[in-house]
C-alpha positions in Angstrom: 122.6 93.8 128.2 119.9 91.8 126.4 120.2 88.0 126.1 121.4 86.9 122.7 119.0 84.7 120.9 120.3 81.2 120.0 118.9 81.8 116.5 120.1 85.4 116.1 117.7 88.2 116.3 117.4 88.4 112.5 116.2 84.8 112.4 113.1 85.2 114.6 110.0 87.2 114.1 109.7 90.2 116.5 106.0 89.8 117.3 104.3 86.4 117.7 100.7 85.8 118.5 99.6 82.6 120.2 96.0 81.5 119.8 95.5 78.9 122.6 92.7 78.4 125.0 94.7 76.5 127.6 96.6 79.2 129.7 99.3 76.7 130.9 100.2 75.8 127.3 100.1 79.5 126.2 102.5 80.4 129.0 104.8 77.5 128.1 104.9 78.7 124.4 105.4 82.3 125.6 108.4 81.4 127.7 110.0 79.4 125.0 109.4 82.0 122.3 110.9 84.8 124.5 113.9 82.5 125.2 114.4 82.2 121.4 114.6 86.0 121.2 111.1 87.0 120.2 110.6 90.6 121.4 106.8 90.5 121.9 104.5 87.5 122.5 100.7 88.0 122.7 98.3 85.2 123.8 94.6 85.1 123.1 92.1 82.4 123.8 89.4 82.7 121.2 88.7 83.5 117.5 87.1 86.8 118.5 90.1 87.9 120.6 92.5 86.8 117.9 90.8 88.7 115.1 90.6 91.8 117.3 94.3 91.5 118.2 95.3 91.1 114.5 93.2 94.2 113.6 94.8 96.2 116.3 98.3 95.2 115.4 99.2 92.4 113.0 101.8 89.9 114.3 104.8 88.8 112.3 103.9 85.1 113.0 101.2 83.1 114.8 100.7 79.8 116.5 97.1 78.6 116.1 95.7 75.9 118.3 93.2 74.2 116.0 90.7 73.1 118.6 89.7 76.0 120.9 87.1 75.4 123.6 84.0 75.6 121.5 85.4 76.6 118.1 88.2 76.0 115.6 90.8 78.6 114.6 90.2 78.4 110.8 88.7 81.9 110.6 91.9 83.2 112.1 93.9 81.2 109.6 91.9 82.7 106.8 92.5 86.2 108.0 96.2 85.6 108.5 96.6 84.0 105.1 94.7 86.9 103.4 97.1 89.3 105.1 100.1 87.1 104.1 101.1 86.5 107.8 102.9 83.2 108.4 101.4 80.8 110.9 101.6 77.2 112.1 98.7 75.0 113.4 99.2 73.4 116.8 97.1 70.4 117.7 97.0 67.8 120.4 94.8 65.5 118.3 97.3 64.3 115.6 96.4 63.3 112.1 92.7 62.9 112.8 92.4 66.6 113.1 90.6 67.7 110.0 92.2 70.7 108.4 90.4 72.5 105.5 91.9 71.7 102.0 93.2 75.3 101.6 95.4 74.8 104.7 96.4 71.2 104.3 99.9 72.1 103.2 100.4 74.3 106.3 102.8 72.9 108.9 101.5 71.5 112.2 103.1 71.1 115.5 101.9 68.2 117.6 101.2 69.0 121.3 103.2 68.7 123.3 105.9 69.9 120.9 109.6 69.9 121.5 111.6 73.1 121.7 113.5 72.0 118.6 110.2 71.7 116.6 109.0 75.1 117.9 112.3 76.7 117.1 112.2 75.3 113.6 108.7 76.5 113.0 109.7 79.9 114.3 112.8 80.1 112.2 111.2 79.0 109.0 108.0 80.9 109.7 106.0 77.8 109.0 107.3 77.4 105.4 
């Protein structure tokens, strides 16, 4: 018997991609997403890996760490937006993180984010 999601399976995306360069944070997000009832969670650590993963199989939703080791995730955001795939930015740098104007209305999660905030972002698909 599969565990029942606290949100209900219809309320969560089936496949979520995490773009996060810190493996500990990625694992934490993965564990919480699976606990919310997400069927598949994929983690990648760079823009190149994210774009390849999206091309191979588009996710239903994505969490994008803004500041990856030596790059920003905005190219991934552009690709997801063009494909009409919902996503949320995740940042540990707060309001000083510069988000391009075309993404300024996109929701952001502040790291470390609470499970409630993550659950809300997942349920609303970042809208």
